[in-house]
C-alpha positions as CSV (number, residue, x, y, z in Angstrom):
1,M,0.2,0.1,0.1
2,N,1.4,3.4,-0.8
3,D,1.2,6.7,0.7
4,L,-1.2,7.9,-1.3
5,Q,-3.7,4.7,-0.7
6,R,-3.1,4.8,3.3
7,S,-5.5,6.6,6.1
8,L,-4.0,6.9,9.2
9,Q,-6.0,7.3,12.3
10,W,-4.8,8.0,15.8
11,H,-5.9,6.4,18.8
12,I,-5.3,7.7,21.8
13,C,-5.0,4.3,24.4
14,N,-3.9,4.0,27.7
15,E,-1.7,7.3,26.6
16,T,0.1,5.6,24.1
17,I,-0.7,6.5,20.6
18,V,-1.1,3.5,18.0
19,E,-1.4,4.2,14.5
20,E,-3.6,2.1,12.2
21,D,-3.4,1.6,7.9
22,L,-7.0,1.7,7.3
23,E,-7.8,1.1,3.5
24,D,-9.8,3.5,1.6
25,P,-12.7,2.0,0.3
26,Y,-13.2,4.2,-2.8
27,V,-9.4,3.1,-4.0
28,D,-8.8,0.2,-6.2
29,N,-4.9,-1.0,-4.9
30,K,-4.7,-3.0,-8.7
31,P,-4.1,-1.1,-11.6
32,M,-6.2,-2.8,-15.1
33,W,-5.4,-2.9,-18.2
34,K,-7.4,-3.5,-21.4
35,V,-6.1,-4.9,-24.2
36,T,-8.1,-5.1,-27.4
37,I,-7.0,-7.5,-30.0
38,Q,-8.3,-7.5,-33.6
39,C,-7.9,-9.1,-36.5
40,S,-9.2,-10.0,-40.0
41,A,-11.5,-13.4,-40.6
42,E,-8.8,-14.9,-43.0
43,S,-5.9,-13.9,-40.4
44,W,-7.8,-15.6,-37.7
45,G,-8.7,-18.4,-40.0
46,N,-4.3,-18.6,-40.7
47,H,-3.2,-17.6,-36.8
48,A,-6.2,-18.7,-34.5
49,V,-4.1,-21.6,-33.2
50,A,-1.0,-19.2,-32.8
51,F,-2.8,-16.3,-31.7
52,K,-4.3,-19.1,-28.7
53,A,-1.1,-20.0,-27.6
54,I,0.3,-16.6,-27.2
55,A,-2.8,-15.7,-24.9
56,A,-2.3,-18.7,-22.3
57,Q,0.7,-17.3,-21.7
58,Y,-0.4,-14.3,-19.9
59,A,-3.0,-14.4,-16.2
60,A,-5.5,-12.6,-18.2
61,T,-9.2,-12.3,-17.9
62,T,-11.5,-12.9,-21.4
63,L,-13.7,-9.5,-21.6
64,S,-15.2,-10.4,-24.5
65,S,-14.3,-12.0,-27.9
66,K,-16.5,-11.1,-30.6
67,K,-16.8,-12.7,-34.4
68,M,-18.7,-9.7,-36.6
69,K,-21.3,-10.1,-38.8
70,G,-20.4,-9.4,-42.5
71,D,-16.7,-9.3,-42.3
72,E,-16.4,-12.3,-39.9
73,R,-13.6,-10.1,-38.3
74,R,-12.5,-10.8,-34.6
75,I,-12.3,-8.4,-31.6
76,M,-10.8,-9.8,-28.3
77,E,-10.7,-7.9,-25.2
78,Y,-8.5,-9.2,-22.4
79,E,-7.8,-8.1,-18.8
80,L,-4.1,-8.1,-17.4
81,E,-2.9,-6.4,-13.9
82,N,0.6,-6.4,-15.3
83,V,1.2,-3.2,-17.9
84,N,4.2,-4.9,-19.2
85,D,2.4,-7.9,-19.6
86,A,0.2,-5.7,-21.8
87,E,2.5,-4.5,-23.7
88,E,4.1,-7.8,-24.6
89,F,0.7,-9.7,-25.3
90,I,0.0,-6.5,-28.1
91,E,3.3,-7.1,-29.4
92,R,3.9,-10.8,-29.6
93,S,-0.2,-10.9,-31.5
94,M,0.7,-7.9,-33.7
95,A,3.5,-10.0,-34.9
96,L,0.5,-12.2,-36.1
97,S,-0.2,-10.8,-39.6
98,G,-3.5,-9.6,-39.4
99,F,-3.1,-8.7,-36.0
100,I,-4.0,-5.2,-34.7
101,G,-3.7,-4.4,-30.8
102,T,-4.1,-1.4,-28.1
103,F,-4.1,-1.0,-24.6
104,E,-5.7,1.5,-22.2
105,A,-5.8,1.7,-18.5
106,L,-9.4,0.9,-16.8
């Protein structure tokens, strides 16, 4: 817990001052990152197995996975805690032909 997330409350107990750390209920202690990966139907057909192997290597929660009507492109969204993992996941996915990716803080 860092200083910005720490609330201090002082109690006087038997002439002794005791410091207690209290969690701020409005502060989420874990920054989260949303990774969005997109690809065409053709790229998915060619690289789905490789992409799934890449995705399996990260502690990511799948937020959504959509196959769009019409052009059948794929849009996958994941939530990750570690920004370095988010960046690496995107880089490795974009190494597959036709895959693009972005990430943003949640």
